[in-house]
PDB file as gemmi writes it, atoms N, CA and C in Angstrom:
CRYST1    1.000    1.000    1.000  90.00  90.00  90.00 P 1                      
ATOM      1  N   MET A   1     -27.248 -15.837  42.927  1.00  0.00           N  
ATOM      2  CA  MET A   1     -26.286 -14.637  42.664  1.00  0.00           C  
ATOM      3  C   MET A   1     -25.600 -13.580  43.832  1.00  0.00           C  
ATOM      4  N   THR A   2     -24.763 -13.684  43.446  1.00  0.00           N  
ATOM      5  CA  THR A   2     -23.608 -12.697  44.810  1.00  0.00           C  
ATOM      6  C   THR A   2     -24.405 -10.977  44.524  1.00  0.00           C  
ATOM      7  N   ASP A   3     -23.694 -10.122  45.187  1.00  0.00           N  
ATOM      8  CA  ASP A   3     -24.722  -8.752  45.128  1.00  0.00           C  
ATOM      9  C   ASP A   3     -24.037  -8.221  44.072  1.00  0.00           C  
ATOM     10  N   ASP A   4     -22.747  -8.563  43.091  1.00  0.00           N  
ATOM     11  CA  ASP A   4     -22.309  -7.636  42.182  1.00  0.00           C  
ATOM     12  C   ASP A   4     -22.368  -8.164  41.059  1.00  0.00           C  
ATOM     13  N   LEU A   5     -23.238  -9.579  41.521  1.00  0.00           N  
ATOM     14  CA  LEU A   5     -23.793 -10.523  40.213  1.00  0.00           C  
ATOM     15  C   LEU A   5     -22.756 -11.119  39.258  1.00  0.00           C  
ATOM     16  N   SER A   6     -21.353 -11.305  39.993  1.00  0.00           N  
ATOM     17  CA  SER A   6     -20.283 -12.137  38.781  1.00  0.00           C  
ATOM     18  C   SER A   6     -20.269 -13.398  39.485  1.00  0.00           C  
ATOM     19  N   ILE A   7     -21.586 -13.861  40.297  1.00  0.00           N  
ATOM     20  CA  ILE A   7     -20.892 -15.637  40.468  1.00  0.00           C  
ATOM     21  C   ILE A   7     -22.758 -15.883  40.375  1.00  0.00           C  
ATOM     22  N   ALA A   8     -23.177 -16.931  39.780  1.00  0.00           N  
ATOM     23  CA  ALA A   8     -24.339 -17.280  39.714  1.00  0.00           C  
ATOM     24  C   ALA A   8     -23.941 -19.283  40.421  1.00  0.00           C  
ATOM     25  N   LYS A   9     -24.971 -19.256  41.794  1.00  0.00           N  
ATOM     26  CA  LYS A   9     -24.830 -20.479  42.062  1.00  0.00           C  
ATOM     27  C   LYS A   9     -26.188 -21.305  41.235  1.00  0.00           C  
ATOM     28  N   VAL A  10     -25.800 -22.221  40.813  1.00  0.00           N  
ATOM     29  CA  VAL A  10     -27.056 -23.273  39.882  1.00  0.00           C  
ATOM     30  C   VAL A  10     -26.636 -24.749  40.672  1.00  0.00           C  
ATOM     31  N   TYR A  11     -28.507 -24.446  41.290  1.00  0.00           N  
ATOM     32  CA  TYR A  11     -28.853 -25.481  41.385  1.00  0.00           C  
ATOM     33  C   TYR A  11     -29.297 -26.791  40.806  1.00  0.00           C  
ATOM     34  N   LEU A  12     -29.190 -27.617  40.730  1.00  0.00           N  
ATOM     35  CA  LEU A  12     -29.298 -28.484  39.396  1.00  0.00           C  
ATOM     36  C   LEU A  12     -30.205 -29.977  40.538  1.00  0.00           C  
ATOM     37  N   SER A  13     -31.188 -30.729  39.641  1.00  0.00           N  
ATOM     38  CA  SER A  13     -31.772 -31.691  39.866  1.00  0.00           C  
ATOM     39  C   SER A  13     -31.847 -32.615  38.606  1.00  0.00           C  
ATOM     40  N   VAL A  14     -31.224 -33.947  38.668  1.00  0.00           N  
ATOM     41  CA  VAL A  14     -31.397 -34.547  37.147  1.00  0.00           C  
ATOM     42  C   VAL A  14     -32.389 -36.003  37.549  1.00  0.00           C  
ATOM     43  N   PHE A  15     -33.516 -36.230  36.990  1.00  0.00           N  
ATOM     44  CA  PHE A  15     -34.599 -37.514  36.866  1.00  0.00           C  
ATOM     45  C   PHE A  15     -34.263 -38.053  35.497  1.00  0.00           C  
ATOM     46  N   THR A  16     -33.416 -38.987  35.623  1.00  0.00           N  
ATOM     47  CA  THR A  16     -33.543 -39.615  34.576  1.00  0.00           C  
ATOM     48  C   THR A  16     -33.378 -41.348  35.058  1.00  0.00           C  
ATOM     49  N   GLN A  17     -33.949 -42.153  34.513  1.00  0.00           N  
ATOM     50  CA  GLN A  17     -33.940 -43.134  34.257  1.00  0.00           C  
ATOM     51  C   GLN A  17     -33.189 -44.082  33.814  1.00  0.00           C  
ATOM     52  N   ASP A  18     -32.691 -43.685  32.586  1.00  0.00           N  
ATOM     53  CA  ASP A  18     -31.637 -44.399  31.136  1.00  0.00           C  
ATOM     54  C   ASP A  18     -30.297 -43.857  31.635  1.00  0.00           C  
ATOM     55  N   ARG A  19     -29.738 -43.194  32.741  1.00  0.00           N  
ATOM     56  CA  ARG A  19     -28.718 -42.093  32.554  1.00  0.00           C  
ATOM     57  C   ARG A  19     -27.946 -42.174  34.460  1.00  0.00           C  
ATOM     58  N   GLU A  20     -27.155 -42.703  34.584  1.00  0.00           N  
ATOM     59  CA  GLU A  20     -26.375 -42.014  36.113  1.00  0.00           C  
ATOM     60  C   GLU A  20     -26.443 -40.883  36.263  1.00  0.00           C  
ATOM     61  N   PRO A  21     -27.067 -40.056  36.840  1.00  0.00           N  
ATOM     62  CA  PRO A  21     -26.927 -38.576  37.238  1.00  0.00           C  
ATOM     63  C   PRO A  21     -25.491 -38.016  37.346  1.00  0.00           C  
ATOM     64  N   GLU A  22     -24.563 -39.023  38.077  1.00  0.00           N  
ATOM     65  CA  GLU A  22     -23.255 -38.591  38.047  1.00  0.00           C  
ATOM     66  C   GLU A  22     -22.806 -38.027  36.799  1.00  0.00           C  
ATOM     67  N   SER A  23     -23.029 -39.091  35.525  1.00  0.00           N  
ATOM     68  CA  SER A  23     -22.327 -38.208  34.300  1.00  0.00           C  
ATOM     69  C   SER A  23     -23.172 -37.567  33.654  1.00  0.00           C  
ATOM     70  N   ILE A  24     -24.133 -37.045  34.224  1.00  0.00           N  
ATOM     71  CA  ILE A  24     -24.646 -35.875  33.697  1.00  0.00           C  
ATOM     72  C   ILE A  24     -23.925 -34.294  34.355  1.00  0.00           C  
ATOM     73  N   TYR A  25     -23.555 -34.611  35.812  1.00  0.00           N  
ATOM     74  CA  TYR A  25     -23.245 -33.749  36.410  1.00  0.00           C  
ATOM     75  C   TYR A  25     -21.735 -34.122  36.011  1.00  0.00           C  
ATOM     76  N   LYS A  26     -20.650 -34.745  36.056  1.00  0.00           N  
ATOM     77  CA  LYS A  26     -19.835 -34.754  34.990  1.00  0.00           C  
ATOM     78  C   LYS A  26     -19.686 -34.253  34.082  1.00  0.00           C  
ATOM     79  N   PHE A  27     -20.705 -34.231  32.955  1.00  0.00           N  
ATOM     80  CA  PHE A  27     -20.643 -33.662  31.792  1.00  0.00           C  
ATOM     81  C   PHE A  27     -20.653 -32.144  31.660  1.00  0.00           C  
ATOM     82  N   ILE A  28     -21.847 -31.197  32.869  1.00  0.00           N  
ATOM     83  CA  ILE A  28     -21.939 -30.267  32.933  1.00  0.00           C  
ATOM     84  C   ILE A  28     -20.828 -29.594  33.545  1.00  0.00           C  
ATOM     85  N   ASP A  29     -20.183 -30.542  34.699  1.00  0.00           N  
ATOM     86  CA  ASP A  29     -18.670 -29.465  35.163  1.00  0.00           C  
ATOM     87  C   ASP A  29     -17.578 -29.115  33.599  1.00  0.00           C  
ATOM     88  N   ASP A  30     -17.464 -30.245  32.952  1.00  0.00           N  
ATOM     89  CA  ASP A  30     -16.602 -30.374  32.303  1.00  0.00           C  
ATOM     90  C   ASP A  30     -17.283 -29.222  31.094  1.00  0.00           C  
ATOM     91  N   ASN A  31     -18.275 -29.029  30.804  1.00  0.00           N  
ATOM     92  CA  ASN A  31     -18.863 -27.958  29.443  1.00  0.00           C  
ATOM     93  C   ASN A  31     -19.218 -26.392  30.236  1.00  0.00           C  
ATOM     94  N   GLN A  32     -18.736 -26.219  31.294  1.00  0.00           N  
ATOM     95  CA  GLN A  32     -19.115 -25.106  32.119  1.00  0.00           C  
ATOM     96  C   GLN A  32     -19.209 -23.863  31.318  1.00  0.00           C  
ATOM     97  N   ASP A  33     -17.516 -23.815  30.461  1.00  0.00           N  
ATOM     98  CA  ASP A  33     -17.341 -22.799  29.773  1.00  0.00           C  
ATOM     99  C   ASP A  33     -18.460 -22.404  28.129  1.00  0.00           C  
ATOM    100  N   GLN A  34     -18.688 -23.930  27.959  1.00  0.00           N  
ATOM    101  CA  GLN A  34     -19.433 -23.837  26.845  1.00  0.00           C  
ATOM    102  C   GLN A  34     -20.762 -23.438  27.564  1.00  0.00           C  
ATOM    103  N   ILE A  35     -21.261 -23.633  28.209  1.00  0.00           N  
ATOM    104  CA  ILE A  35     -22.933 -22.914  29.606  1.00  0.00           C  
ATOM    105  C   ILE A  35     -22.725 -21.782  29.412  1.00  0.00           C  
ATOM    106  N   ARG A  36     -21.880 -21.111  29.501  1.00  0.00           N  
ATOM    107  CA  ARG A  36     -21.262 -20.324  30.097  1.00  0.00           C  
ATOM    108  C   ARG A  36     -21.163 -19.162  28.703  1.00  0.00           C  
ATOM    109  N   TYR A  37     -21.159 -19.054  27.603  1.00  0.00           N  
ATOM    110  CA  TYR A  37     -21.279 -18.781  26.669  1.00  0.00           C  
ATOM    111  C   TYR A  37     -22.126 -18.768  25.972  1.00  0.00           C  
ATOM    112  N   GLU A  38     -23.225 -19.847  26.150  1.00  0.00           N  
ATOM    113  CA  GLU A  38     -24.391 -19.333  25.892  1.00  0.00           C  
ATOM    114  C   GLU A  38     -25.360 -18.753  26.499  1.00  0.00           C  
ATOM    115  N   LEU A  39     -25.116 -18.823  27.521  1.00  0.00           N  
ATOM    116  CA  LEU A  39     -26.155 -17.723  28.495  1.00  0.00           C  
ATOM    117  C   LEU A  39     -25.239 -16.200  27.739  1.00  0.00           C  
ATOM    118  N   ALA A  40     -24.125 -15.844  27.662  1.00  0.00           N  
ATOM    119  CA  ALA A  40     -23.686 -14.951  27.204  1.00  0.00           C  
ATOM    120  C   ALA A  40     -24.258 -14.302  26.117  1.00  0.00           C  
ATOM    121  N   SER A  41     -24.358 -15.392  24.723  1.00  0.00           N  
ATOM    122  CA  SER A  41     -24.965 -15.030  24.159  1.00  0.00           C  
ATOM    123  C   SER A  41     -26.582 -14.717  23.818  1.00  0.00           C  
ATOM    124  N   LYS A  42     -27.255 -15.348  24.777  1.00  0.00           N  
ATOM    125  CA  LYS A  42     -28.569 -15.045  25.287  1.00  0.00           C  
ATOM    126  C   LYS A  42     -28.893 -13.661  26.225  1.00  0.00           C  
ATOM    127  N   ILE A  43     -27.785 -13.275  27.493  1.00  0.00           N  
ATOM    128  CA  ILE A  43     -27.824 -12.176  28.326  1.00  0.00           C  
ATOM    129  C   ILE A  43     -27.374 -11.309  27.594  1.00  0.00           C  
ATOM    130  N   LYS A  44     -26.367 -10.692  27.073  1.00  0.00           N  
ATOM    131  CA  LYS A  44     -25.545  -9.858  26.688  1.00  0.00           C  
ATOM    132  C   LYS A  44     -25.462  -8.290  26.855  1.00  0.00           C  
ATOM    133  N   ASN A  45     -27.014  -8.207  25.973  1.00  0.00           N  
ATOM    134  CA  ASN A  45     -27.459  -6.662  26.530  1.00  0.00           C  
ATOM    135  C   ASN A  45     -27.852  -6.616  27.635  1.00  0.00           C  
ATOM    136  N   GLN A  46     -28.174  -7.795  28.232  1.00  0.00           N  
ATOM    137  CA  GLN A  46     -29.079  -7.000  29.757  1.00  0.00           C  
ATOM    138  C   GLN A  46     -28.068  -6.653  31.302  1.00  0.00           C  
ATOM    139  N   VAL A  47     -26.437  -7.879  30.640  1.00  0.00           N  
ATOM    140  CA  VAL A  47     -25.992  -7.343  31.996  1.00  0.00           C  
ATOM    141  C   VAL A  47     -24.892  -6.970  31.239  1.00  0.00           C  
ATOM    142  N   ARG A  48     -23.905  -6.028  32.165  1.00  0.00           N  
ATOM    143  CA  ARG A  48     -22.675  -5.322  32.057  1.00  0.00           C  
ATOM    144  C   ARG A  48     -21.135  -6.621  32.219  1.00  0.00           C  
ATOM    145  N   ARG A  49     -21.696  -7.725  33.143  1.00  0.00           N  
ATOM    146  CA  ARG A  49     -20.391  -8.806  33.318  1.00  0.00           C  
ATOM    147  C   ARG A  49     -21.090 -10.086  33.455  1.00  0.00           C  
ATOM    148  N   ILE A  50     -20.925 -11.333  32.792  1.00  0.00           N  
ATOM    149  CA  ILE A  50     -21.249 -12.452  32.480  1.00  0.00           C  
ATOM    150  C   ILE A  50     -21.135 -12.869  33.499  1.00  0.00           C  
ATOM    151  N   PRO A  51     -22.125 -14.087  34.455  1.00  0.00           N  
ATOM    152  CA  PRO A  51     -21.811 -14.388  36.047  1.00  0.00           C  
ATOM    153  C   PRO A  51     -20.851 -15.292  35.844  1.00  0.00           C  
ATOM    154  N   GLU A  52     -19.858 -15.813  36.593  1.00  0.00           N  
ATOM    155  CA  GLU A  52     -19.282 -17.316  36.501  1.00  0.00           C  
ATOM    156  C   GLU A  52     -20.775 -18.112  37.455  1.00  0.00           C  
ATOM    157  N   LEU A  53     -20.698 -19.203  36.139  1.00  0.00           N  
ATOM    158  CA  LEU A  53     -21.402 -20.517  37.017  1.00  0.00           C  
ATOM    159  C   LEU A  53     -21.164 -21.224  37.912  1.00  0.00           C  
ATOM    160  N   LEU A  54     -21.436 -21.279  38.794  1.00  0.00           N  
ATOM    161  CA  LEU A  54     -21.238 -22.509  40.106  1.00  0.00           C  
ATOM    162  C   LEU A  54     -22.330 -23.657  40.408  1.00  0.00           C  
ATOM    163  N   PHE A  55     -21.899 -24.600  39.691  1.00  0.00           N  
ATOM    164  CA  PHE A  55     -22.908 -25.998  39.562  1.00  0.00           C  
ATOM    165  C   PHE A  55     -22.895 -26.523  41.463  1.00  0.00           C  
ATOM    166  N   PHE A  56     -24.237 -27.073  41.507  1.00  0.00           N  
ATOM    167  CA  PHE A  56     -24.350 -27.920  43.070  1.00  0.00           C  
ATOM    168  C   PHE A  56     -25.214 -28.749  42.381  1.00  0.00           C  
ATOM    169  N   GLU A  57     -24.969 -29.995  43.144  1.00  0.00           N  
ATOM    170  CA  GLU A  57     -26.295 -30.781  43.093  1.00  0.00           C  
ATOM    171  C   GLU A  57     -27.725 -30.221  44.073  1.00  0.00           C  
ATOM    172  N   ASP A  58     -28.710 -30.524  43.593  1.00  0.00           N  
ATOM    173  CA  ASP A  58     -29.816 -29.650  44.400  1.00  0.00           C  
ATOM    174  C   ASP A  58     -30.591 -31.009  45.051  1.00  0.00           C  
ATOM    175  N   ASP A  59     -30.486 -31.207  46.221  1.00  0.00           N  
ATOM    176  CA  ASP A  59     -30.891 -32.306  47.039  1.00  0.00           C  
ATOM    177  C   ASP A  59     -32.331 -32.297  48.134  1.00  0.00           C  
ATOM    178  N   THR A  60     -33.335 -31.067  47.002  1.00  0.00           N  
ATOM    179  CA  THR A  60     -34.393 -30.321  48.044  1.00  0.00           C  
ATOM    180  C   THR A  60     -35.030 -31.797  48.065  1.00  0.00           C  
ATOM    181  N   ALA A  61     -35.285 -32.698  46.740  1.00  0.00           N  
ATOM    182  CA  ALA A  61     -36.315 -33.456  46.106  1.00  0.00           C  
ATOM    183  C   ALA A  61     -35.814 -34.816  47.481  1.00  0.00           C  
ATOM    184  N   GLU A  62     -34.579 -35.235  47.759  1.00  0.00           N  
ATOM    185  CA  GLU A  62     -34.303 -35.967  48.488  1.00  0.00           C  
ATOM    186  C   GLU A  62     -35.203 -36.110  50.182  1.00  0.00           C  
ATOM    187  N   TYR A  63     -34.815 -34.209  50.578  1.00  0.00           N  
ATOM    188  CA  TYR A  63     -35.300 -33.942  51.472  1.00  0.00           C  
ATOM    189  C   TYR A  63     -36.606 -33.843  51.933  1.00  0.00           C  
ATOM    190  N   VAL A  64     -37.538 -33.681  50.984  1.00  0.00           N  
ATOM    191  CA  VAL A  64     -38.472 -33.652  50.853  1.00  0.00           C  
ATOM    192  C   VAL A  64     -39.054 -35.183  50.693  1.00  0.00           C  
ATOM    193  N   ASN A  65     -38.590 -35.919  50.143  1.00  0.00           N  
ATOM    194  CA  ASN A  65     -39.147 -36.976  51.088  1.00  0.00           C  
ATOM    195  C   ASN A  65     -38.870 -37.932  52.262  1.00  0.00           C  
ATOM    196  N   LYS A  66     -37.928 -37.733  52.827  1.00  0.00           N  
ATOM    197  CA  LYS A  66     -37.075 -38.143  53.539  1.00  0.00           C  
ATOM    198  C   LYS A  66     -38.149 -37.906  54.543  1.00  0.00           C  
ATOM    199  N   MET A  67     -38.708 -36.200  54.927  1.00  0.00           N  
ATOM    200  CA  MET A  67     -39.587 -35.399  55.884  1.00  0.00           C  
ATOM    201  C   MET A  67     -41.035 -35.843  55.271  1.00  0.00           C  
ATOM    202  N   GLU A  68     -41.281 -36.846  54.363  1.00  0.00           N  
ATOM    203  CA  GLU A  68     -42.651 -36.963  54.138  1.00  0.00           C  
ATOM    204  C   GLU A  68     -42.851 -38.408  54.846  1.00  0.00           C  
ATOM    205  N   GLN A  69     -41.210 -38.569  54.712  1.00  0.00           N  
ATOM    206  CA  GLN A  69     -41.717 -40.644  55.053  1.00  0.00           C  
ATOM    207  C   GLN A  69     -41.602 -40.046  57.101  1.00  0.00           C  
ATOM    208  N   LEU A  70     -41.227 -39.448  57.337  1.00  0.00           N  
ATOM    209  CA  LEU A  70     -40.856 -38.654  58.715  1.00  0.00           C  
ATOM    210  C   LEU A  70     -42.624 -38.680  59.288  1.00  0.00           C  
ATOM    211  N   PHE A  71     -43.251 -37.798  58.346  1.00  0.00           N  
ATOM    212  CA  PHE A  71     -44.572 -37.527  58.679  1.00  0.00           C  
ATOM    213  C   PHE A  71     -45.589 -38.509  58.592  1.00  0.00           C  
ATOM    214  N   ALA A  72     -45.613 -39.597  57.898  1.00  0.00           N  
ATOM    215  CA  ALA A  72     -46.120 -40.488  57.518  1.00  0.00           C  
ATOM    216  C   ALA A  72     -46.074 -41.717  58.437  1.00  0.00           C  
ATOM    217  N   LYS A  73     -44.669 -41.524  59.450  1.00  0.00           N  
ATOM    218  CA  LYS A  73     -44.478 -42.702  60.297  1.00  0.00           C  
ATOM    219  C   LYS A  73     -45.299 -41.898  61.517  1.00  0.00           C  
ATOM    220  N   ALA A  74     -45.295 -40.700  61.441  1.00  0.00           N  
ATOM    221  CA  ALA A  74     -45.840 -40.232  62.498  1.00  0.00           C  
ATOM    222  C   ALA A  74     -46.596 -40.200  62.780  1.00  0.00           C  
ATOM    223  N   ARG A  75     -47.574 -39.680  61.564  1.00  0.00           N  
ATOM    224  CA  ARG A  75     -49.058 -40.025  61.536  1.00  0.00           C  
ATOM    225  C   ARG A  75     -49.796 -41.570  61.887  1.00  0.00           C  
ATOM    226  N   LYS A  76     -49.081 -42.716  61.376  1.00  0.00           N  
ATOM    227  CA  LYS A  76     -48.739 -44.164  61.727  1.00  0.00           C  
ATOM    228  C   LYS A  76     -48.892 -44.469  63.259  1.00  0.00           C  
ATOM    229  N   GLN A  77     -47.778 -43.805  63.268  1.00  0.00           N  
ATOM    230  CA  GLN A  77     -47.830 -43.712  65.233  1.00  0.00           C  
ATOM    231  C   GLN A  77     -48.985 -43.485  65.956  1.00  0.00           C  
ATOM    232  N   ARG A  78     -49.022 -41.855  65.533  1.00  0.00           N  
ATOM    233  CA  ARG A  78     -50.431 -41.499  65.987  1.00  0.00           C  
ATOM    234  C   ARG A  78     -51.889 -42.223  66.053  1.00  0.00           C  
ATOM    235  N   ALA A  79     -51.812 -42.999  64.633  1.00  0.00           N  
ATOM    236  CA  ALA A  79     -53.043 -43.454  64.233  1.00  0.00           C  
ATOM    237  C   ALA A  79     -53.037 -45.077  65.234  1.00  0.00           C  
ATOM    238  N   GLY A  80     -52.103 -45.276  65.859  1.00  0.00           N  
ATOM    239  CA  GLY A  80     -51.783 -46.389  66.234  1.00  0.00           C  
ATOM    240  C   GLY A  80     -52.318 -46.542  67.468  1.00  0.00           C  
ATOM    241  N   LYS A  81     -51.983 -45.086  68.033  1.00  0.00           N  
ATOM    242  CA  LYS A  81     -52.784 -44.953  69.359  1.00  0.00           C  
ATOM    243  C   LYS A  81     -53.497 -44.343  69.633  1.00  0.00           C  
ATOM    244  N   ASP A  82     -54.138 -43.865  68.875  1.00  0.00           N  
ATOM    245  CA  ASP A  82     -55.465 -43.414  69.097  1.00  0.00           C  
ATOM    246  C   ASP A  82     -56.544 -44.692  68.910  1.00  0.00           C  
ATOM    247  N   ASN A  83     -56.091 -45.602  68.077  1.00  0.00           N  
ATOM    248  CA  ASN A  83     -56.777 -47.128  68.412  1.00  0.00           C  
ATOM    249  C   ASN A  83     -56.823 -48.053  69.559  1.00  0.00           C  
ATOM    250  N   SER A  84     -55.470 -47.535  70.603  1.00  0.00           N  
ATOM    251  CA  SER A  84     -55.427 -47.835  71.260  1.00  0.00           C  
ATOM    252  C   SER A  84     -55.949 -47.502  72.391  1.00  0.00           C  
ATOM    253  N   ASP A  85     -55.886 -46.267  72.237  1.00  0.00           N  
ATOM    254  CA  ASP A  85     -57.021 -45.434  73.724  1.00  0.00           C  
ATOM    255  C   ASP A  85     -58.569 -45.744  73.318  1.00  0.00           C  
ATOM    256  N   GLU A  86     -58.700 -46.335  72.352  1.00  0.00           N  
ATOM    257  CA  GLU A  86     -60.369 -46.368  72.358  1.00  0.00           C  
ATOM    258  C   GLU A  86     -60.781 -47.856  72.869  1.00  0.00           C  
ATOM    259  N   LYS A  87     -60.124 -48.690  72.860  1.00  0.00           N  
ATOM    260  CA  LYS A  87     -60.652 -50.290  73.406  1.00  0.00           C  
ATOM    261  C   LYS A  87     -60.268 -49.971  74.637  1.00  0.00           C  
TER     262      LYS A  87                                                      
END                                                                             
């Protein structure tokens, strides 16, 4: 949220096997006004202004997987080095 609460950044992760994530993101982009309207109906008594919604793809899961692979590789290399030191 911006300081004046006029803009909200929404980060989305899509986990689906039967649909392409791009089609879901496109649907969300195409229906931003409807989503904002639904949000307004739920929070209208709590805020003065309904924020504009900006949707972004959340790539945190990809980043975590990449880091896990790097750590696994480092552990494997360390284990191989420790085994060679014992010989």
